[in-house]
PLY file of the C-alpha trace (Angstrom):
ply
format ascii 1.0
element vertex 98
property float x
property float y
property float z
element edge 97
property int vertex1
property int vertex2
end_header
-13.66 -20.62 -3.98
-10.98 -22.51 -5.88
-11.24 -20.02 -8.73
-10.61 -17.07 -6.38
-7.61 -18.84 -4.84
-6.17 -19.54 -8.29
-6.50 -15.86 -9.25
-4.89 -14.75 -5.98
-2.12 -17.33 -6.28
-1.20 -16.20 -9.80
-1.31 -12.57 -8.64
1.12 -13.29 -5.82
3.42 -15.30 -8.04
3.56 -12.28 -10.33
5.47 -10.42 -7.63
8.10 -13.15 -7.67
8.37 -12.97 -11.47
8.76 -9.21 -11.47
11.24 -9.25 -8.59
13.35 -11.86 -10.42
13.38 -9.75 -13.60
14.26 -6.60 -11.63
17.02 -8.41 -9.68
18.46 -9.86 -12.87
18.44 -6.42 -14.49
20.30 -4.94 -11.51
22.78 -7.80 -11.48
23.39 -7.73 -15.24
23.97 -3.97 -15.39
23.98 -4.38 -19.16
23.54 -1.39 -21.44
20.17 -1.21 -23.21
18.79 -4.28 -21.44
16.06 -2.62 -19.36
13.30 -3.06 -21.98
14.14 -6.76 -22.24
13.76 -7.19 -18.48
10.49 -5.22 -18.51
9.11 -7.48 -21.24
10.43 -10.65 -19.60
8.96 -9.87 -16.18
5.56 -9.09 -17.65
5.72 -12.13 -19.95
6.51 -14.43 -17.01
3.68 -12.90 -14.98
1.20 -13.27 -17.84
2.08 -16.96 -18.14
0.61 -17.39 -14.64
-2.87 -16.68 -15.96
-5.45 -13.93 -15.47
-4.23 -13.07 -11.97
-0.71 -12.52 -13.24
-1.90 -10.35 -16.12
-4.10 -8.34 -13.76
-1.28 -7.77 -11.27
1.16 -6.79 -14.02
-1.34 -4.24 -15.36
-2.16 -2.79 -11.94
1.37 -2.62 -10.57
3.35 -1.30 -13.48
7.09 -1.84 -13.45
8.67 1.38 -14.67
12.16 2.70 -14.79
14.04 5.25 -16.75
13.74 8.96 -16.87
11.51 11.15 -18.89
8.38 10.69 -20.92
9.94 8.91 -23.90
11.70 6.34 -21.73
8.53 5.79 -19.71
6.55 5.22 -22.92
9.17 2.73 -24.13
9.02 0.92 -20.77
5.24 0.69 -21.00
5.47 -0.62 -24.56
7.85 -3.38 -23.38
5.56 -4.15 -20.42
2.52 -4.47 -22.69
4.52 -6.54 -25.18
5.40 -9.06 -22.50
1.92 -9.12 -20.94
0.43 -9.92 -24.36
2.53 -13.09 -24.55
4.95 -11.85 -27.20
8.56 -13.02 -27.02
10.59 -10.77 -24.69
13.72 -11.61 -26.69
12.55 -9.00 -29.19
14.12 -6.49 -26.77
17.18 -8.58 -25.87
20.38 -6.65 -26.55
23.17 -8.40 -28.41
25.72 -9.85 -26.03
23.48 -10.10 -22.95
24.69 -13.25 -21.17
22.55 -16.37 -21.72
22.08 -16.54 -17.95
19.34 -13.95 -18.41
0 1
1 2
2 3
3 4
4 5
5 6
6 7
7 8
8 9
9 10
10 11
11 12
12 13
13 14
14 15
15 16
16 17
17 18
18 19
19 20
20 21
21 22
22 23
23 24
24 25
25 26
26 27
27 28
28 29
29 30
30 31
31 32
32 33
33 34
34 35
35 36
36 37
37 38
38 39
39 40
40 41
41 42
42 43
43 44
44 45
45 46
46 47
47 48
48 49
49 50
50 51
51 52
52 53
53 54
54 55
55 56
56 57
57 58
58 59
59 60
60 61
61 62
62 63
63 64
64 65
65 66
66 67
67 68
68 69
69 70
70 71
71 72
72 73
73 74
74 75
75 76
76 77
77 78
78 79
79 80
80 81
81 82
82 83
83 84
84 85
85 86
86 87
87 88
88 89
89 90
90 91
91 92
92 93
93 94
94 95
95 96
96 97
């Protein structure tokens, strides 16, 4: 059905959103920017609709090391998925390109 296709389409586009956020994070190599990129990738995916939110929840984008960092990553992921502004996590001085 059209509804199923829409859900699948937004799920697949999520992968592109998350890959772009991950690639930008790797390119920026900016101290303390990882939470911003987590939130931004999840925010972008959530803007795609229910399929994007579902994919972002199922395939969690994690980085860092240790329990505390993992919890902070998950907080940023959830923040972005809920539609809150990812700039909350943006570190001062991160180039506008991102």
